[in-house]
Structures are given as structure tokens and as C-alpha cells.
N, CA and C atoms as a LAMMPS dump frame, in Angstrom:
ITEM: TIMESTEP
0
ITEM: NUMBER OF ATOMS
372
ITEM: BOX BOUNDS ff ff ff
-5.0000000000000000e+02 5.0000000000000000e+02
-5.0000000000000000e+02 5.0000000000000000e+02
-5.0000000000000000e+02 5.0000000000000000e+02
ITEM: ATOMS id mol type element x y z
1 1 1 N 421.469 21.761 -181.857
2 1 2 C 421.611 22.364 -180.585
3 1 3 C 420.619 23.375 -180.661
4 2 1 N 420.299 24.121 -181.464
5 2 2 C 419.091 25.158 -181.484
6 2 3 C 417.873 24.591 -181.524
7 3 1 N 417.624 23.364 -182.175
8 3 2 C 416.261 22.621 -181.913
9 3 3 C 416.043 22.091 -180.272
10 4 1 N 417.082 21.733 -179.812
11 4 2 C 417.159 21.202 -178.358
12 4 3 C 416.62 22.495 -177.466
13 5 1 N 417.07 23.658 -177.593
14 5 2 C 416.958 24.877 -176.949
15 5 3 C 415.496 25.265 -177.071
16 6 1 N 414.751 25.027 -178.332
17 6 2 C 413.506 25.628 -178.7
18 6 3 C 412.694 24.393 -177.893
19 7 1 N 412.98 23.395 -177.924
20 7 2 C 412.083 22.45 -177.348
21 7 3 C 412.007 22.713 -175.828
22 8 1 N 413.289 22.946 -175.343
23 8 2 C 413.311 23.049 -173.675
24 8 3 C 412.648 24.361 -173.37
25 9 1 N 412.842 25.48 -174.167
26 9 2 C 412.018 26.671 -173.933
27 9 3 C 410.55 26.501 -174.176
28 10 1 N 410.075 25.676 -174.952
29 10 2 C 408.695 25.29 -175.311
30 10 3 C 408.125 24.593 -174.013
31 11 1 N 408.809 23.528 -173.671
32 11 2 C 408.47 22.829 -172.486
33 11 3 C 408.204 23.718 -171.307
34 12 1 N 409.25 24.621 -171.018
35 12 2 C 409.135 25.59 -169.572
36 12 3 C 408.015 26.414 -170.13
37 13 1 N 407.755 26.886 -170.979
38 13 2 C 406.625 27.558 -171.228
39 13 3 C 405.362 26.983 -171.074
40 14 1 N 405.266 25.725 -171.62
41 14 2 C 403.942 24.926 -171.39
42 14 3 C 403.907 24.484 -169.839
43 15 1 N 404.869 24.372 -169.247
44 15 2 C 404.84 24.015 -167.624
45 15 3 C 404.189 25.283 -166.963
46 16 1 N 404.892 26.486 -167.188
47 16 2 C 404.347 27.717 -166.547
48 16 3 C 403.035 27.95 -167.01
49 17 1 N 402.546 27.886 -168.277
50 17 2 C 401.149 28.098 -168.617
51 17 3 C 400.242 27.138 -167.812
52 18 1 N 400.673 26.047 -167.997
53 18 2 C 399.801 24.969 -167.264
54 18 3 C 399.543 25.188 -165.866
55 19 1 N 400.759 25.562 -165.141
56 19 2 C 400.534 25.907 -163.687
57 19 3 C 399.742 27.258 -163.433
58 20 1 N 399.855 28.201 -164.135
59 20 2 C 399.063 29.432 -164.156
60 20 3 C 397.48 29.246 -164.417
61 21 1 N 397.263 28.351 -165.446
62 21 2 C 395.72 28.088 -165.625
63 21 3 C 395.314 27.15 -164.558
64 22 1 N 396.012 26.165 -164.05
65 22 2 C 395.432 25.251 -162.807
66 22 3 C 395.182 26.099 -161.518
67 23 1 N 396.131 27.048 -161.431
68 23 2 C 396.217 27.84 -160.214
69 23 3 C 394.89 28.718 -160.328
70 24 1 N 394.592 29.325 -161.54
71 24 2 C 393.365 30.144 -161.787
72 24 3 C 392.2 29.335 -161.635
73 25 1 N 392.138 28.295 -162.239
74 25 2 C 390.881 27.204 -162.177
75 25 3 C 390.595 26.676 -160.633
76 26 1 N 391.829 26.424 -159.867
77 26 2 C 391.809 26.087 -158.619
78 26 3 C 391.132 27.312 -157.702
79 27 1 N 391.461 28.473 -158.098
80 27 2 C 391.034 29.462 -157.086
81 27 3 C 389.567 29.692 -157.473
82 28 1 N 389.052 29.448 -158.665
83 28 2 C 387.552 29.626 -158.926
84 28 3 C 386.812 28.483 -158.262
85 29 1 N 387.397 27.415 -158.243
86 29 2 C 386.532 26.203 -157.923
87 29 3 C 386.493 26.092 -156.247
88 30 1 N 387.598 26.709 -155.68
89 30 2 C 387.887 26.759 -154.376
90 30 3 C 386.652 27.026 -153.447
91 31 1 N 386.157 26.506 -152.638
92 31 2 C 385.03 26.993 -151.714
93 31 3 C 385.2 28.275 -150.984
94 32 1 N 384.22 28.834 -150.463
95 32 2 C 384.472 30.283 -149.957
96 32 3 C 385.504 29.983 -148.74
97 33 1 N 386.383 30.951 -148.383
98 33 2 C 387.321 30.907 -147.457
99 33 3 C 386.497 30.995 -146.129
100 34 1 N 387.244 30.146 -145.009
101 34 2 C 386.731 30.169 -143.728
102 34 3 C 387.03 31.573 -143.201
103 35 1 N 386.062 31.967 -142.359
104 35 2 C 386.418 33.027 -141.528
105 35 3 C 385.895 33.04 -140.204
106 36 1 N 386.101 33.737 -139.284
107 36 2 C 385.513 33.45 -137.955
108 36 3 C 384.295 34.374 -137.814
109 37 1 N 383.193 33.824 -137.33
110 37 2 C 381.812 34.447 -137.299
111 37 3 C 381.398 34.353 -135.786
112 38 1 N 381.163 35.509 -135.32
113 38 2 C 380.869 35.329 -133.828
114 38 3 C 379.482 35.354 -133.557
115 39 1 N 378.632 34.985 -134.647
116 39 2 C 377.171 34.647 -134.491
117 39 3 C 376.954 33.267 -134.166
118 40 1 N 375.569 33.142 -133.747
119 40 2 C 375.119 31.621 -133.428
120 40 3 C 374.171 31.247 -134.782
121 41 1 N 374.383 30.092 -135.328
122 41 2 C 373.567 29.89 -136.592
123 41 3 C 372.243 29.505 -136.234
124 42 1 N 371.985 28.967 -134.821
125 42 2 C 370.56 28.539 -134.5
126 42 3 C 369.597 29.74 -134.471
127 43 1 N 370.111 30.671 -133.699
128 43 2 C 369.508 32.07 -133.705
129 43 3 C 369.467 32.667 -134.797
130 44 1 N 370.426 32.554 -135.717
131 44 2 C 370.347 32.989 -137.126
132 44 3 C 369.365 32.349 -138.164
133 45 1 N 368.944 31.163 -137.861
134 45 2 C 367.759 30.687 -138.453
135 45 3 C 366.439 31.478 -138.005
136 46 1 N 366.379 31.825 -136.753
137 46 2 C 365.352 32.495 -136.387
138 46 3 C 365.219 33.937 -136.95
139 47 1 N 366.32 34.434 -137.106
140 47 2 C 366.48 35.751 -137.87
141 47 3 C 366.004 35.634 -139.213
142 48 1 N 366.385 34.531 -140.036
143 48 2 C 366.111 34.279 -141.352
144 48 3 C 364.638 34.09 -141.558
145 49 1 N 363.891 33.653 -140.532
146 49 2 C 362.654 33.513 -140.668
147 49 3 C 361.691 34.564 -140.307
148 50 1 N 362.401 35.326 -139.387
149 50 2 C 361.734 36.481 -138.7
150 50 3 C 361.713 37.639 -139.817
151 51 1 N 362.707 37.643 -140.68
152 51 2 C 363.005 38.726 -141.824
153 51 3 C 362.182 38.165 -143.099
154 52 1 N 361.614 36.832 -143.044
155 52 2 C 360.837 36.465 -143.994
156 52 3 C 361.728 36.195 -145.401
157 53 1 N 362.92 35.806 -145.213
158 53 2 C 363.781 35.622 -146.339
159 53 3 C 363.192 34.433 -147.132
160 54 1 N 362.552 33.512 -146.579
161 54 2 C 361.999 32.332 -147.114
162 54 3 C 360.806 32.617 -148.223
163 55 1 N 360.463 33.803 -148.119
164 55 2 C 359.537 34.12 -149.203
165 55 3 C 360.062 34.169 -150.494
166 56 1 N 361.465 34.574 -150.694
167 56 2 C 361.965 34.499 -151.938
168 56 3 C 363.121 33.61 -152.067
169 57 1 N 363.667 32.997 -151.011
170 57 2 C 364.763 32.152 -151.041
171 57 3 C 364.415 30.614 -150.785
172 58 1 N 364.953 29.621 -151.305
173 58 2 C 364.749 28.379 -151.032
174 58 3 C 365.734 27.819 -150.348
175 59 1 N 365.55 26.977 -149.217
176 59 2 C 366.699 26.283 -148.529
177 59 3 C 366.158 24.784 -148.408
178 60 1 N 366.816 23.835 -148.938
179 60 2 C 366.546 22.352 -148.84
180 60 3 C 365.233 22.111 -149.499
181 61 1 N 364.939 22.751 -150.696
182 61 2 C 363.812 22.487 -151.367
183 61 3 C 362.517 23.043 -150.848
184 62 1 N 362.447 23.752 -149.897
185 62 2 C 361.284 24.63 -149.47
186 62 3 C 361.564 26.073 -149.482
187 63 1 N 360.559 26.884 -149.86
188 63 2 C 360.895 28.361 -149.956
189 63 3 C 360.459 28.912 -151.18
190 64 1 N 360.86 30.262 -151.467
191 64 2 C 360.428 31.058 -152.519
192 64 3 C 361.232 30.543 -153.858
193 65 1 N 361.073 31.392 -154.853
194 65 2 C 361.761 31.136 -156.121
195 65 3 C 362.398 32.356 -156.718
196 66 1 N 361.918 33.559 -156.198
197 66 2 C 362.347 34.785 -156.782
198 66 3 C 363.975 35.157 -156.553
199 67 1 N 364.279 34.757 -155.324
200 67 2 C 365.955 34.819 -155.089
201 67 3 C 366.602 33.455 -155.308
202 68 1 N 367.842 33.557 -155.285
203 68 2 C 368.487 32.27 -155.471
204 68 3 C 368.321 31.269 -154.477
205 69 1 N 368.596 29.941 -154.562
206 69 2 C 368.55 28.865 -153.845
207 69 3 C 369.8 29.042 -152.686
208 70 1 N 369.417 29.145 -151.377
209 70 2 C 370.667 29.357 -150.321
210 70 3 C 371.01 28.21 -149.798
211 71 1 N 370.664 26.978 -150.335
212 71 2 C 370.826 25.614 -149.636
213 71 3 C 372.39 25.58 -149.42
214 72 1 N 373.178 26.054 -150.386
215 72 2 C 374.645 25.655 -150.091
216 72 3 C 375.464 27.009 -150.182
217 73 1 N 374.8 28.182 -149.829
218 73 2 C 375.482 29.534 -149.756
219 73 3 C 376.533 29.575 -149.005
220 74 1 N 376.735 28.738 -148.068
221 74 2 C 378.001 28.522 -147.171
222 74 3 C 379.289 28.112 -147.793
223 75 1 N 379.102 27.453 -148.991
224 75 2 C 380.062 26.861 -149.851
225 75 3 C 380.587 28.132 -150.911
226 76 1 N 379.704 28.998 -151.014
227 76 2 C 380.055 30.011 -152.202
228 76 3 C 380.484 31.395 -151.585
229 77 1 N 380.063 31.665 -150.332
230 77 2 C 380.192 32.988 -149.915
231 77 3 C 381.16 32.885 -148.509
232 78 1 N 381.671 33.996 -148.138
233 78 2 C 382.239 34.071 -146.909
234 78 3 C 381.646 35.245 -145.917
235 79 1 N 381.992 35.268 -144.777
236 79 2 C 381.444 36.285 -143.955
237 79 3 C 381.657 37.707 -144.395
238 80 1 N 382.874 38.094 -144.705
239 80 2 C 383.077 39.403 -145.299
240 80 3 C 382.217 39.815 -146.522
241 81 1 N 381.954 38.988 -147.333
242 81 2 C 381.059 39.155 -148.421
243 81 3 C 379.599 39.433 -147.94
244 82 1 N 379.187 38.394 -147.048
245 82 2 C 377.914 38.619 -146.492
246 82 3 C 377.516 39.936 -145.726
247 83 1 N 378.568 40.33 -144.975
248 83 2 C 378.471 41.303 -144.012
249 83 3 C 378.385 42.64 -144.908
250 84 1 N 379.21 42.716 -146.12
251 84 2 C 379.014 43.739 -146.979
252 84 3 C 377.665 43.883 -147.828
253 85 1 N 377.321 42.623 -148.362
254 85 2 C 376.15 42.344 -149.229
255 85 3 C 374.719 42.759 -148.583
256 86 1 N 374.531 41.986 -147.428
257 86 2 C 373.141 41.821 -147.043
258 86 3 C 372.631 43.239 -146.503
259 87 1 N 373.34 44.27 -145.961
260 87 2 C 372.57 45.688 -145.701
261 87 3 C 372.435 46.391 -146.999
262 88 1 N 373.104 46.235 -148.023
263 88 2 C 373.103 46.803 -149.219
264 88 3 C 373.325 46.197 -150.567
265 89 1 N 372.237 45.317 -150.829
266 89 2 C 372.441 44.261 -151.896
267 89 3 C 372.507 44.983 -153.396
268 90 1 N 372.131 46.416 -153.505
269 90 2 C 372.287 47.094 -154.707
270 90 3 C 373.584 47.809 -154.718
271 91 1 N 374.311 47.686 -153.891
272 91 2 C 375.607 48.318 -154.051
273 91 3 C 376.509 48.126 -155.233
274 92 1 N 376.862 46.921 -155.456
275 92 2 C 377.445 46.556 -156.653
276 92 3 C 376.55 46.137 -157.726
277 93 1 N 375.315 46.013 -157.482
278 93 2 C 374.548 45.596 -158.555
279 93 3 C 373.073 46.315 -158.397
280 94 1 N 372.989 47.61 -158.94
281 94 2 C 371.771 48.517 -158.78
282 94 3 C 370.476 47.784 -159.17
283 95 1 N 370.582 46.893 -159.924
284 95 2 C 369.323 46.445 -160.667
285 95 3 C 368.809 45.194 -159.591
286 96 1 N 369.575 44.761 -158.812
287 96 2 C 369.236 43.783 -157.75
288 96 3 C 367.865 44.134 -157.029
289 97 1 N 367.054 43.114 -156.969
290 97 2 C 365.696 43.42 -156.42
291 97 3 C 365.532 43.136 -155.141
292 98 1 N 366.597 42.364 -154.32
293 98 2 C 366.517 42.023 -153.062
294 98 3 C 366.708 43.393 -152.133
295 99 1 N 365.654 43.344 -151.161
296 99 2 C 365.593 44.456 -150.33
297 99 3 C 366.798 44.512 -149.232
298 100 1 N 367.078 45.451 -148.703
299 100 2 C 368.488 45.504 -147.71
300 100 3 C 367.811 44.646 -146.639
301 101 1 N 368.638 43.923 -145.951
302 101 2 C 368.352 43.208 -144.668
303 101 3 C 368.374 44.039 -143.559
304 102 1 N 367.271 44.381 -142.946
305 102 2 C 367.123 45.358 -141.714
306 102 3 C 367.595 44.697 -140.315
307 103 1 N 368.568 44.139 -140.026
308 103 2 C 368.863 43.687 -138.832
309 103 3 C 370.425 44.276 -138.926
310 104 1 N 370.909 44.517 -137.665
311 104 2 C 372.359 44.883 -137.285
312 104 3 C 372.768 44.159 -135.924
313 105 1 N 374.005 44.468 -135.551
314 105 2 C 374.597 43.746 -134.582
315 105 3 C 374.604 42.388 -134.285
316 106 1 N 374.105 41.812 -133.01
317 106 2 C 374.013 40.491 -132.937
318 106 3 C 373.253 39.557 -133.984
319 107 1 N 372.108 40.213 -134.243
320 107 2 C 371.235 39.701 -135.264
321 107 3 C 371.849 39.364 -136.591
322 108 1 N 372.489 40.362 -137.12
323 108 2 C 373.175 40.425 -138.313
324 108 3 C 374.484 39.1 -138.131
325 109 1 N 374.992 39.18 -136.88
326 109 2 C 376.066 38.17 -136.643
327 109 3 C 375.569 36.852 -136.804
328 110 1 N 374.314 36.755 -136.168
329 110 2 C 373.697 35.378 -136.284
330 110 3 C 373.186 34.936 -137.647
331 111 1 N 372.643 35.911 -138.38
332 111 2 C 372.173 35.58 -139.475
333 111 3 C 373.309 35.213 -140.494
334 112 1 N 374.474 35.741 -140.42
335 112 2 C 375.777 35.387 -141.089
336 112 3 C 376.143 34.183 -140.73
337 113 1 N 376.138 33.847 -139.595
338 113 2 C 376.656 32.239 -139.084
339 113 3 C 375.593 31.347 -139.627
340 114 1 N 374.298 31.473 -139.686
341 114 2 C 373.239 30.752 -140.377
342 114 3 C 373.594 30.574 -141.625
343 115 1 N 373.786 31.667 -142.616
344 115 2 C 373.937 31.364 -143.914
345 115 3 C 375.387 30.532 -144.459
346 116 1 N 376.324 30.914 -143.397
347 116 2 C 377.597 30.051 -143.688
348 116 3 C 377.445 28.611 -143.479
349 117 1 N 376.512 28.305 -142.488
350 117 2 C 376.257 27.128 -142.123
351 117 3 C 375.56 26.155 -143.178
352 118 1 N 375.035 26.844 -144.188
353 118 2 C 374.314 26.159 -145.322
354 118 3 C 375.259 25.624 -146.276
355 119 1 N 375.416 24.271 -146.327
356 119 2 C 376.498 23.824 -147.117
357 119 3 C 375.873 22.485 -147.913
358 120 1 N 374.728 22.441 -147.897
359 120 2 C 373.756 21.534 -148.615
360 120 3 C 373.822 21.479 -150.085
361 121 1 N 373.158 20.625 -150.836
362 121 2 C 373.204 20.5 -152.156
363 121 3 C 371.813 21.28 -152.488
364 122 1 N 371.988 22.012 -153.692
365 122 2 C 370.772 22.754 -154.13
366 122 3 C 369.962 21.796 -154.982
367 123 1 N 368.802 21.823 -155.104
368 123 2 C 367.857 21.16 -155.802
369 123 3 C 367.555 21.874 -157.089
370 124 1 N 367.645 21.285 -158.166
371 124 2 C 367.726 21.822 -159.579
372 124 3 C 366.574 21.663 -160.359
């Protein structure tokens, strides 16, 4: 009887641990959460160009290499993160070399909408 209890407890523990691990792995692999963005992605592309982001960032195989490839940034980040990060890239990581994005209001909304629309594959 003791052996049956030990096996049953072991199975329950394994099921619980497996569920916790798969939930954690699923959370890491899940794409950025959807959020409502009030900007216009087409105008945001113009903001991206005007801010000269392409000097450092690559999209779809063209652009700079100093910053990360943004071809699929819309699958990795959400609006909340972008609104917090873009104006102050050094806030969480002081050694970050990216300059603050100097746009506000509708231009920032449009830029965020554009970045969230980028869901293509990165070239490696």
C-alpha cells in the first residue's frame, strides 16, 4: 500500500512540475501581447525614416547594423514596452547606445504602430 501511495504522489508531482515548466516555456515563447495602438503604421514608417533609425537598424535586409534588426520587432515587443523604451532607452540599461527618440504625441503613436506592424523574418 505504501508503494502505491509513493508512486501516486510521484506521478502527481511530475504532472504538476510538467505543467509549471510548460506554462513557463509557453510564456517565454508567446509573441508580444496585442494592444490597442492609436497610431498609423504608414505615417510611422515616415517617422522612422525622418528620425534616421535606418542608419542603425535593419528592416527586411536593408539598413544599418549597429542596432538590432527590427524586421520582426512586432512579434517581440508590445506597445507598452515601446512607449516606455523609445523616449529613454538607457532607463533600464544605462550602457545602451541608442539615442532617445525625439518624437512625441501623434508621431510617437505612429512610430509605435509601424514598429508593431513589423512581423517579418529577420535575416541572419
